[in-house]
C-alpha positions in Angstrom: 119.0 110.0 93.3 115.8 108.7 94.8 116.0 108.7 98.7 115.3 104.9 98.8 118.0 104.3 96.3 120.4 106.4 98.4 119.5 104.5 101.5 119.9 101.0 99.9 123.2 102.1 98.2 124.6 103.1 101.6 123.4 99.8 103.1 125.1 97.8 100.3 128.3 99.7 100.8 128.1 99.0 104.6 127.6 95.2 104.0 130.4 95.1 101.4 132.7 96.7 104.0 131.6 94.4 106.7 132.2 91.3 104.6 135.6 92.4 103.3 137.6 90.9 106.2 136.2 87.4 105.6 133.9 85.3 107.8 136.8 84.1 109.9 136.9 87.6 111.5 133.2 87.9 112.2 132.2 91.3 113.5 128.4 91.7 114.0 127.0 94.9 112.5 123.2 95.3 112.5 123.1 98.2 110.1 121.0 101.3 110.2 117.5 99.8 110.0 117.0 98.8 113.7 117.7 102.3 114.8 115.2 103.7 112.3 112.5 101.3 113.6 113.2 102.3 117.2 112.9 105.9 116.3 109.4 105.2 114.7 108.1 103.6 118.0 105.6 105.3 120.2 106.9 106.6 123.5 107.1 104.1 126.3 109.3 101.8 128.5 110.2 99.5 125.6 111.4 102.3 123.4 113.4 103.8 126.2 115.2 100.4 126.8 115.9 99.9 123.1 117.3 103.4 122.5 119.4 103.4 125.7 123.1 104.1 125.1 124.0 100.7 126.6 121.9 99.1 123.9 122.5 101.4 120.9 126.3 101.4 121.2 126.9 97.9 122.5 129.0 95.2 120.8 126.4 93.1 119.2 126.7 89.3 119.2 125.4 86.5 117.0 122.1 85.1 118.4 120.0 82.0 117.5 116.9 84.1 118.2 117.7 85.9 114.9 116.9 83.6 111.9 117.8 84.7 108.4 114.9 84.3 106.0 116.5 83.3 102.7 119.6 85.1 103.9 119.3 88.9 103.8 117.0 89.5 100.9 116.4 93.2 101.6 120.0 93.7 100.6 121.1 90.9 98.2 119.4 88.3 96.0 117.9 85.6 98.2 119.6 82.2 98.7 123.0 83.4 97.5 126.5 83.4 99.0 126.4 87.1 99.3 123.0 87.1 101.0 124.1 84.4 103.5 127.3 86.2 104.4 125.4 89.4 104.9 122.9 87.6 107.2 125.8 86.2 109.3 127.3 89.7 109.5 124.0 90.9 110.9 124.2 88.4 113.7 121.8 85.7 112.5 122.6 82.6 114.4 120.6 80.4 112.1 120.4 80.8 108.3 117.9 79.2 105.9 118.4 77.3 102.7 115.2 76.5 100.9 116.0 73.1 99.2 114.8 72.0 95.8 116.3 69.8 93.1 117.6 70.0 89.5 116.9 67.8 86.5 119.7 65.5 87.5 118.3 65.3 91.1 120.9 67.5 92.7 119.9 69.7 95.6 120.1 73.4 95.4 119.0 76.5 97.4 116.0 78.3 95.8 112.8 79.6 97.4 110.7 77.7 94.9 111.4 75.1 92.3 109.8 77.4 89.6 111.2 80.9 90.3 114.3 81.0 88.1 112.6 83.3 85.6 112.3 85.9 88.4 115.3 85.3 90.5 118.0 84.6 87.9 119.1 85.6 84.4 118.0 82.4 82.8 115.7 84.2 80.3 118.7 86.0 79.0 120.4 82.6 78.2 118.7 81.4 75.0 119.8 77.8 75.2 118.5 77.5 78.8 115.5 79.7 78.3 114.3 77.3 75.6 114.0 74.5 78.1 111.8 76.5 80.5 108.5 74.9 81.4 106.7 77.9 80.1 108.6 80.3 77.7 108.5 84.1 78.1 105.2 85.6 76.9 105.1 89.4 76.5 102.3 91.5 78.1 99.2 92.2 76.0 97.4 95.5 75.9 94.1 96.6 74.3 93.8 99.5 71.9 93.5 101.9 74.8 96.7 100.7 76.2 95.2 98.9 79.2 96.9 95.7 80.3 95.0 92.6 79.2 97.4 90.0 80.4 100.8 90.4 82.2 104.1 89.2 80.9 104.7 85.7 82.1 107.2 82.8 82.2 108.0 79.8 84.3 111.5 78.3 84.6 112.2 75.5 87.0 115.3 74.1 88.6 114.1 70.7 87.4 114.3 72.0 83.8 118.2 72.2 83.9 121.1 70.3 85.4 123.2 71.4 88.4 126.1 72.3 86.1 123.7 74.5 84.1 122.2 76.0 87.3 125.6 77.0 88.5 126.2 79.1 85.3 123.3 81.4 86.2 123.5 84.7 88.0 121.0 85.6 90.8 119.0 88.8 90.8 116.5 90.5 93.1 113.0 89.0 92.9 111.4 91.8 90.9 109.9 91.7 87.4 107.8 94.1 85.3 104.4 92.6 84.5 103.9 95.2 81.7 107.0 94.1 79.9 106.9 93.6 76.1 110.4 91.9 76.0 112.6 89.8 78.3 114.9 92.8 78.8 112.0 95.0 80.0 110.7 92.1 82.1 114.0 91.9 84.0 114.7 95.6 84.1 113.5 97.2 87.3 114.1 100.4 89.2 115.3 98.4 92.2 118.3 100.2 93.7 119.6 97.0 95.0 120.1 95.7 91.5 123.2 97.9 90.8 126.0 96.3 88.9 128.2 94.2 91.2 125.4 93.5 93.7 124.1 90.3 92.1 124.4 86.9 93.7 126.2 83.6 93.5 123.9 80.6 93.3 124.6 77.7 95.6 124.0 74.0 95.7 122.7 72.7 99.0 126.1 71.1 99.7 127.8 74.4 99.1 125.5 76.2 101.5 126.3 73.7 104.2 130.0 74.3 103.7 129.5 78.1 103.8 127.3 78.1 106.8 129.7 75.9 108.7 132.5 78.3 107.9 130.3 81.2 109.1 129.8 79.4 112.4 125.9 79.4 112.3 123.2 76.8 112.6 121.3 75.7 109.5 117.5 75.6 108.9 116.9 73.9 105.6 113.3 73.8 104.2 112.3 70.9 102.0 110.3 72.8 99.4 107.1 71.4 97.9 108.0 70.2 94.3 105.9 71.7 91.5 106.7 68.7 89.3 104.8 65.5 89.8 106.4 63.1 92.3 108.0 60.7 91.9 110.2 62.7 89.4 111.4 59.7 87.4 112.6 57.4 90.1 113.1 60.2 92.6 110.3 59.9 95.2 109.3 62.4 97.9 110.9 60.1 100.5 114.0 60.0 98.5 114.0 63.9 98.4 113.5 64.1 102.2 116.2 61.5 102.8 118.7 63.2 100.3 118.5 66.5 102.2 119.5 64.9 105.5 122.1 62.8 103.8 124.1 65.9 102.7 124.4 67.0 106.3 125.6 63.5 107.3 128.1 63.5 104.4 129.4 66.9 105.6 129.8 65.7 109.2 127.4 68.2 110.6 126.2 67.7 114.1 122.4 67.1 114.2 122.0 69.7 116.9 123.2 72.4 114.4 120.4 71.6 111.9 116.7 72.4 112.1 115.1 70.6 109.1 111.7 72.1 108.2 108.8 71.5 105.9 105.2 72.6 105.3 104.3 68.9 105.0 103.6 67.1 108.2 104.4 63.8 106.4 108.0 65.0 105.8 108.5 66.1 109.4 107.1 62.8 110.8 109.3 60.8 108.3 112.4 62.6 109.6 111.4 61.9 113.2 111.1 58.2 112.5 113.7 57.5 109.8 116.2 60.2 110.6 115.7 60.4 114.3 118.9 62.3 115.3 118.2 65.0 112.8 114.4 64.7 113.1 114.5 65.7 116.8 114.7 69.3 115.8 112.4 69.1 112.8 110.1 72.1 112.4 106.6 71.9 111.1 105.8 75.0 109.1 102.1 76.2 109.0 100.9 78.0 105.9 97.5 79.0 107.1 96.1 82.0 105.3 93.4 83.0 107.8 92.8 82.5 111.5 90.0 80.0 110.7 92.6 77.7 109.1 94.8 77.6 112.2 94.8 74.4 114.3 92.5 74.3 117.3 93.8 73.7 120.8 92.9 70.1 120.4 94.7 69.8 117.1 97.8 71.4 118.6 97.7 68.8 121.4 97.4 66.1 118.8 100.5 67.4 117.0 102.4 67.2 120.2 101.2 63.7 120.9 102.7 62.6 117.5 106.1 63.7 118.8 106.2 67.1 117.1 108.3 69.6 119.2 108.5 72.7 117.1 105.6 74.4 115.3 106.2 77.5 113.0 103.2 79.5 112.0 103.3 83.0 110.5 103.7 86.0 112.9 100.1 87.1 112.5 99.0 83.7 113.9 100.8 84.3 117.2 100.1 88.0 117.6 96.7 89.8 117.8 96.0 93.5 118.3 94.1 94.8 121.3 93.6 98.5 122.0 96.0 99.3 119.1 98.8 97.2 120.6 100.1 93.8 119.8 99.4 91.0 122.2 99.8 87.2 122.3 97.0 85.5 120.4 94.8 82.7 121.7 96.6 80.4 119.2 99.9 81.3 120.7 98.6 80.5 124.2 97.1 77.2 123.0 100.4 76.1 121.4 102.4 76.8 124.5 99.8 75.0 126.6 100.1 72.0 124.3 103.9 71.9 125.1 105.0 73.0 121.6 108.0 75.2 121.1 107.6 78.0 118.5 109.5 79.6 115.6 107.7 82.2 113.5 108.1 84.0 110.1 108.8 86.5 108.6 109.5 89.9 110.1 109.6 92.8 107.7 108.1 90.9 104.8 104.8 92.3 103.5 101.7 90.1 104.2 99.9 89.2 101.0 96.2 89.1 101.9 93.9 86.6 100.1 91.0 88.1 98.1 88.0 88.8 100.3 90.0 89.3 103.5 87.7 91.1 106.0 88.5 94.8 106.5 89.0 94.3 110.3 91.5 91.5 109.6 93.4 93.6 107.0 93.5 96.5 109.4 94.9 94.3 112.2 97.6 92.9 109.9 98.6 96.4 108.8 98.9 97.4 112.4 101.3 94.5 113.0 103.5 95.3 110.0 103.7 99.0 110.6 107.4 100.1 111.1 106.6 101.6 114.5 105.1 98.4 115.7 108.0 96.1 114.6 109.8 96.1 117.9 106.6 95.9 119.9 105.7 92.7 117.9 109.2 91.3 118.6 108.7 92.0 122.3 105.5 90.1 122.4 107.0 87.2 120.5 110.2 87.2 122.6 109.1 87.9 126.1 105.3 87.3 126.3 105.1 84.2 124.1 108.7 82.9 124.3 109.4 81.9 120.7 112.7 80.2 120.0 113.5 82.4 117.1 112.1 84.8 114.5 112.8 84.8 110.8 113.5 88.2 109.3 114.4 89.6 105.9 116.8 92.0 107.7 118.2 89.8 110.4 120.0 92.8 112.0 116.6 94.0 113.4 116.0 90.8 115.4 119.7 90.7 116.4 119.4 94.3 117.8 116.3 93.4 119.8 117.7 90.1 121.1 121.0 91.7 122.2 119.2 94.6 123.9 116.8 92.4 125.8 119.3 89.7 126.7 117.6 86.9 124.8 
């Protein structure tokens, strides 16, 4: 068996064992990854503290500093019951549901409204696949066997009803662009796609019930619709209001919810129309380059509008000087403006836009290198003072936060 397959198989068995007792008997287990990352660090005081016996063998506790990005997607299909439970087992004190809607305007947890062809088995369901916005198209090759156009499809939650959505099975987000058939498109060498490790899809309301049972806070993201809005008679304001309404209906305390959006209009709407839940609203920033980040004056303007929490990507808050991560100018400007910070997403590869300067690419590579992971966390946690860090393996952030007393 491939070494990576062996490692992930062991990790899956570990999580399955950890989940067996049920969430009412929570026992935080960070898994092997944090220890591997500490061993990859360069020598120094931080490494010594993180590998001290008092840290390595402590009883880990759930921490709000550890935010689960889509659950635990390095282990289980994202935004599924299994992924959320695994994240809670790894000590994530806040877990994310990305919220979108179905054809009958019911809210569900998916990273994008149009990712069902990649993240579920919908293409293997002929009656549902026929309703996809763009049916499956096989890859095309020239006479020499070179790829001319990749395999493609687009299936949206808005193509189907909630009842139909619930019949699907989730899968890891991996497809083969050179596939000539649906079966090839969905067949990958991903060791986390073993039988029995798939995922159970959730409506937004079901995610609320599960996360309350797990005893964690909730950080729902109102996803940008790919369909034109209004969708029938369902407007963007209706969508934003519906998400909050499901927390009210479930009797969730506003302090346990951190609604987030990449749209400032959504955030300001919550702050005015849903003031109790809007108080902890998070404005996500999707800047692709440092030039796109807000200036110090623009950050002060955001604060003047009542925004409390700004959430840019990690690279926006951390720079590299002398080969080591340090707080960026943007991070210092944000704190000076009085903004609290959340950032995303640890251990998720940075996809660089075409034309990214070599110096910038090298810096981002330095930040994402395994040996620098804990150094980056230390800058975020102690130098910058972020409220929390999204991670695809929440146990890494849990380990760091517990060791450092955050």
